[in-house]
C-alpha positions in Angstrom: 55.3 19.7 26.5 52.4 18.5 28.5 50.2 20.8 26.2 51.3 19.1 23.1 50.6 15.6 24.4 47.1 16.6 25.3 46.5 18.2 21.9 47.9 15.2 20.2 45.2 13.0 22.1 42.6 15.4 21.2 43.4 15.3 17.4 43.6 11.5 17.7 40.1 11.4 19.6 38.6 13.9 16.8 39.8 11.6 14.0 38.3 8.4 15.5 35.0 10.5 16.2 35.0 11.5 12.6 35.5 7.9 11.1 32.8 6.6 13.6 30.3 9.3 12.4 31.0 8.5 8.6 30.7 4.8 9.1 27.5 5.2 11.3 26.0 7.3 8.5 27.1 5.3 5.5 27.0 1.8 7.1 24.1 0.4 5.4 25.3 1.9 1.9 28.7 0.1 2.8 27.3 -3.2 3.9 24.0 -3.7 2.0 23.4 -3.9 -1.8 20.9 -5.2 -4.3 21.8 -8.5 -5.7 20.8 -7.8 -9.2 21.5 -4.9 -11.4 18.5 -2.6 -11.8 18.0 -3.7 -15.6 17.7 -7.3 -14.4 15.1 -7.1 -11.7 11.7 -5.7 -12.7 10.9 -5.0 -9.1 12.3 -3.9 -5.7 11.0 -3.6 -2.3 12.5 -2.1 0.8 10.8 -3.8 3.8 10.7 -2.4 7.3 9.0 -4.1 10.3 7.7 -3.5 13.7 8.8 0.3 14.4 6.7 -0.2 17.6 5.1 3.2 17.1 2.4 2.5 20.0 -0.9 3.7 18.7 -4.4 3.8 21.0 -4.8 0.1 20.2 -2.1 -0.4 23.1 -2.1 3.0 25.0 -5.9 3.8 25.2 -5.1 7.3 26.8 -3.7 8.5 23.4 -6.5 10.5 21.6 -7.2 11.6 17.9 -4.5 14.5 18.2 -1.7 12.4 19.3 -2.7 10.0 16.3 -2.9 12.9 14.0 0.7 14.1 15.1 2.2 10.5 14.5 0.6 10.2 11.1 2.0 13.6 9.9 5.3 12.4 11.3 5.2 9.2 9.4 4.1 10.9 6.2 7.0 13.4 6.3 9.4 10.5 6.5 7.6 8.3 3.9 5.4 10.4 1.4 3.0 8.4 -0.7 1.2 10.3 -3.2 -0.9 7.2 -4.0 -3.1 7.6 -0.9 -5.8 10.1 -1.3 -8.4 11.2 1.4 -10.5 8.2 0.8 -7.9 5.6 1.4 -6.0 3.6 -1.0 -6.1 4.1 -4.6 -5.8 1.1 -7.2 -2.3 0.3 -7.9 -2.1 -1.7 -11.1 0.9 -1.2 -13.2 1.9 -2.4 -16.6 5.1 -4.1 -17.5 8.0 -1.4 -18.1 6.1 1.4 -16.3 7.9 3.2 -13.7 7.2 5.9 -11.0 9.6 8.3 -10.0 8.0 8.2 -6.5 8.1 4.6 -4.7 4.6 3.3 -3.9 4.3 2.5 -0.1 2.5 -0.4 0.9 1.5 -0.2 4.7 0.4 -3.5 6.6 -1.9 -3.1 9.5 -0.8 -5.0 12.8 -1.8 -5.2 16.2 -0.4 -1.9 17.3 -2.8 -0.2 14.9 -6.0 -2.0 15.1 -5.4 -4.8 18.0 -6.0 -8.4 17.9 -9.2 -10.1 17.8 -10.3 -9.1 21.4 -10.1 -5.5 21.0 -10.6 -4.9 17.2 -13.6 -2.5 16.1 -14.7 -1.1 12.9 -13.5 2.6 13.9 -10.1 1.4 14.1 -10.1 -0.4 10.8 -11.6 2.8 9.1 -9.3 4.9 10.7 -6.3 2.7 9.4 -7.6 2.7 5.9 -8.3 6.5 5.7 -5.0 7.4 6.3 -2.7 4.4 5.6 -4.7 2.6 2.7 -6.7 -0.4 2.8 -6.0 -3.4 5.1 -6.8 -6.0 2.3 -5.9 -5.4 -1.1 -4.1 -6.8 -4.5 -1.5 -4.8 -6.5 -1.0 -6.4 -9.6 1.9 -5.9 -12.2 2.5 -7.5 -15.6 5.1 -9.9 -15.7 7.7 -9.1 -18.9 9.2 -11.7 -20.9 13.1 -12.1 -20.2 13.8 -10.2 -23.5 11.7 -7.0 -22.2 13.3 -6.5 -19.0 15.8 -3.9 -18.9 15.5 -3.5 -22.7 15.7 0.1 -24.1 13.6 -0.8 -27.1 10.3 -1.7 -25.2 7.2 -1.3 -27.2 3.6 -1.8 -26.4 3.3 -5.0 -28.8 6.1 -6.5 -26.9 4.8 -5.8 -23.7 1.4 -7.5 -24.6 3.0 -10.7 -25.3 3.2 -11.2 -21.4 -0.1 -13.1 -20.4 1.0 -13.7 -16.7 1.0 -11.2 -13.7 2.5 -10.9 -10.4 0.1 -10.2 -7.7 1.2 -8.7 -4.3 -1.7 -9.7 -1.8 -2.0 -7.5 1.1 -3.8 -9.6 4.0 -5.0 -8.3 7.4 -4.1 -11.3 9.4 -5.3 -9.7 12.6 -8.8 -10.7 11.4 -8.4 -14.5 10.4 -8.1 -16.5 13.6 -11.3 -16.1 15.8 -13.6 -15.5 16.9 -13.3 -11.8 16.8 -15.0 -9.0 18.9 -16.4 -7.9 15.3 -17.2 -11.3 13.1 -18.7 -8.9 10.3 -15.1 -7.8 9.7 -13.5 -11.1 10.1 -16.1 -12.4 7.5 -15.0 -9.7 5.1 -11.3 -10.6 5.5 -12.2 -14.3 4.7 -14.3 -13.3 1.6 -11.2 -11.3 0.4 -9.1 -14.3 0.8 -11.5 -16.5 -1.1 -11.4 -13.9 -3.9 -7.6 -13.7 -3.9 -7.5 -17.7 -4.0 -9.1 -17.4 -7.4 -6.1 -15.7 -8.9 -4.2 -19.0 -9.7 -7.2 -20.7 -10.5 -8.0 -18.3 -13.5 -4.5 -18.3 -14.6 -2.0 -21.0 -12.9 1.0 -19.0 -14.4 0.6 -16.2 -12.2 2.5 -15.7 -9.2 1.8 -14.4 -5.6 3.8 -12.5 -3.3 1.9 -12.6 0.0 2.4 -9.6 2.6 1.2 -9.8 6.3 1.7 -9.1 9.8 1.3 -12.3 11.7 3.6 -15.0 10.4 2.6 -18.8 9.5 2.5 -21.4 11.9 5.9 -23.1 12.8 6.8 -25.6 15.3 8.5 -24.5 18.7 12.5 -24.2 18.2 12.5 -23.2 14.4 11.8 -19.3 15.2 12.6 -17.2 18.4 9.2 -17.1 19.3 7.4 -20.2 19.8 3.4 -20.6 18.7 1.4 -19.0 21.4 -2.2 -17.7 21.4 -3.8 -16.2 24.5 -7.5 -15.9 24.6 -10.0 -13.9 26.7 -13.0 -15.9 28.3 -15.1 -15.5 25.4 -12.5 -17.1 23.3 -11.4 -13.8 21.5 -7.8 -13.4 20.9 -5.6 -11.0 23.4 -2.3 -12.0 21.9 -0.8 -14.3 19.2 2.6 -14.9 17.8 1.8 -17.1 14.7 -1.5 -18.0 12.9 -3.2 -21.2 13.7 -2.1 -24.3 11.8 -5.6 -24.7 10.2 -5.4 -21.1 9.0 -1.8 -21.6 7.6 -2.4 -24.8 5.8 -5.7 -23.0 4.2 -3.8 -20.2 2.8 -0.6 -22.6 1.5 -3.3 -24.8 -0.3 -5.8 -22.3 -1.5 -3.9 -19.3 -2.0 -0.7 -20.6 -3.0 1.6 -18.0 -2.5 5.1 -18.1 -4.1 6.8 -16.0 -1.5 5.7 -14.7 1.8 6.8 -11.5 3.7 5.6 -10.7 7.3 6.8 -9.3 10.6 5.4 -9.3 14.3 8.5 -11.5 15.3 10.8 -8.9 16.4 13.7 -11.5 15.9 12.9 -12.2 12.5 12.8 -15.7 10.8 13.7 -17.3 7.6 11.7 -20.7 6.9 10.7 -22.8 3.8 7.3 -24.6 4.0 7.4 -27.9 1.9 4.8 -30.2 0.9 5.8 -33.5 -0.3 3.9 -35.4 -2.8 2.9 -38.3 -0.6 1.8 -35.8 2.1 -1.1 -33.4 2.8 0.5 -31.4 5.2 3.0 -28.4 4.9 6.0 -28.8 7.0 8.0 -25.6 8.0 12.0 -25.6 8.3 14.8 -23.2 8.7 15.8 -21.9 5.5 19.3 -23.7 4.5 21.6 -21.1 3.2 24.5 -23.7 2.4 24.7 -26.2 -0.3 27.9 -28.3 -1.6 30.3 -26.3 -3.9 30.5 -28.7 -6.9 33.9 -28.9 -8.4 33.3 -29.5 -11.9 30.6 -28.9 -14.6 29.7 -32.5 -14.5 29.0 -32.2 -10.7 26.9 -28.9 -11.1 24.7 -30.6 -13.9 24.2 -33.8 -12.0 23.3 -31.4 -8.8 20.8 -29.5 -10.9 19.1 -32.7 -12.1 18.9 -33.8 -8.7 17.0 -30.5 -7.6 14.7 -30.8 -10.8 13.6 -34.1 -9.7 13.1 -33.4 -6.2 11.0 -30.1 -7.1 8.7 -32.0 -9.2 7.9 -34.1 -6.4 7.6 -31.4 -3.8 6.1 -27.8 -3.4 8.3 -25.1 -1.4 7.4 -21.7 -0.4 9.8 -19.6 1.3 8.6 -17.0 4.4 10.6 -14.4 5.6 9.8 -12.8 8.8 11.3 -9.2 8.6 13.5 -8.4 11.7 12.4 -5.3 13.8 14.0 -1.8 12.9 13.9 -1.0 16.2 17.5 -0.4 17.6 17.2 -2.9 20.4 17.3 -5.6 17.6 19.8 -4.0 15.4 17.7 -1.5 13.2 17.1 -4.2 10.3 15.5 -3.6 6.9 15.5 -5.9 4.1 15.9 -5.7 0.4 13.5 -7.7 -1.6 13.9 -8.0 -5.5 12.2 -10.2 -8.1 13.7 -11.0 -11.7 13.0 -13.0 -15.0 15.6 -15.7 -15.1 17.7 -15.3 -18.2 18.0 -19.1 -19.0 15.5 -21.8 -18.5 17.6 -24.0 -16.4 19.5 -23.9 -13.1 17.8 -24.0 -9.8 19.7 -23.2 -6.5 20.1 -21.4 -3.5 22.9 -19.1 -3.6 24.9 -18.9 -0.6 25.8 -15.5 1.2 26.1 -14.5 4.8 22.7 -13.0 5.0 20.7 -13.4 1.8 19.3 -16.2 -0.1 18.5 -16.5 -4.0 15.7 -18.8 -4.8 16.0 -19.7 -8.2 13.4 -21.6 -9.8 13.3 -24.4 -12.6 11.9 -22.9 -15.8 11.7 -19.6 -17.7 8.1 -19.7 -16.6 9.3 -19.2 -12.8 10.4 -16.1 -11.3 13.7 -15.6 -9.0 13.4 -14.0 -5.5 16.3 -12.5 -3.7 15.9 -11.3 -0.1 18.9 -9.6 1.9 18.7 -8.8 5.5 20.4 -5.4 6.1 21.5 -4.8 9.9 22.4 -1.5 11.1 23.7 -0.9 14.8 22.1 -1.6 18.2 21.3 1.3 20.3 24.4 1.1 22.5 26.7 1.4 19.5 24.8 4.4 18.1 25.2 6.0 21.6 28.8 5.4 21.8 29.4 7.5 18.8 27.0 10.0 19.6 28.4 10.5 23.2 31.9 10.3 21.8 31.3 13.1 19.5 29.6 15.3 22.2 32.8 14.7 24.4 35.3 15.7 21.4 33.2 18.7 20.9 33.0 19.7 24.5 36.6 19.1 24.7 37.5 21.3 21.7 35.3 24.1 23.1 37.1 23.9 26.5 40.5 24.0 24.5 39.4 26.9 22.3 38.4 28.6 25.7 41.6 27.7 27.6 43.6 29.2 24.4 41.6 32.4 24.7 42.0 33.0 28.4 45.8 32.1 28.2 46.1 34.4 25.3 44.2 37.2 26.9 46.2 36.7 30.3 49.4 36.7 28.2 48.3 40.0 26.2 47.5 41.5 29.5 50.9 40.4 31.0 52.9 42.2 28.1 50.8 45.4 28.5 51.4 45.5 32.3 54.9 45.0 31.5 55.3 47.5 28.8 53.6 50.1 31.1 56.0 49.3 33.9 58.9 49.8 31.7 57.5 53.0 30.4 57.0 54.5 34.0 60.7 53.5 34.8 62.0 55.5 31.9 60.2 58.5 32.9 61.5 58.4 36.5 65.1 58.1 35.0 64.6 61.1 32.7 63.0 63.2 35.7 66.0 62.3 38.0 
């Protein structure tokens, strides 16, 4: 009776362990999805931030061998055929062109080349040799709404698009200064000046800015407050955000339409707003809630109000990707862009962890970002330890059954031998 109870408990524990393992391995697929169909969005991006793989910018005793080992490990997980031995190749794609292998965009951070205090030419060159350029622009033609997802695309239809989407990758470790290498910082600012001409030459172009250090915000908007620690020579030892002057310059001169970055392990989601009667951008937390209209007339009125407000203001959304470390929930992000199918409507799509930024006209793009959490390290270890305990119990159970079976067989053989000897004695008598 007791054996049956123990066996039932073991079966129950096994079932729970199997369910927990299945959920653990498929949690992201179950809970996180792209917002638009693949035929609707012409660009998709999976965002990871701050794996905290310490390089010798932070642990000085690590040498080239350890660096090579970690690079090999990284490339085995994220292969990137666009990187050659000479660094990053040009990444310019035409509308409708697709690659079977996703392009990897690596953004350098403080654990890679350090802050302004300890940055060096050797570290920057080492990064660019194996991970690609620290400052570059990747451009793609913006197709018309009729081209996206169409199976009858032709070169003539693609040529109708005169606008481009630019992914501007900026090394923010070399913006604020002074730096230990002012020549490198000057090269970064020169690149930024050249990138700012993108919209001057074609105001209809769109820019998605990819950086490591977030823009400046006032304390209380994000978890990390604005903080900069400097050395005695004023070179930066640590910083949580860019300075206000650098932030304002980028927003006014580069004029990005969407900003993605990392560095703040807790993540943050803000909107930078510039009103028509002001000259300073103001950051505020992204509002994911809007009143739900009960009729088409109310919806139309709301759209008119939003349109009027947007004509008087400029808004740029900045998403700081939460860290992928287990301590912070193992987050990743899904970022996608599409051409709106209609020329009207502008709203924020309310959801639990995503925000849809629909712009005003057909000339605008729709950006959508979804934060995808996994589990923290405690939950993962609970599943792993449960699986190990269940496996050990089954092994002990099997071993116990084998021992009891062996003992029972030995007992039957001994009894049979005893009976045979007794029969022989009776015959002799």
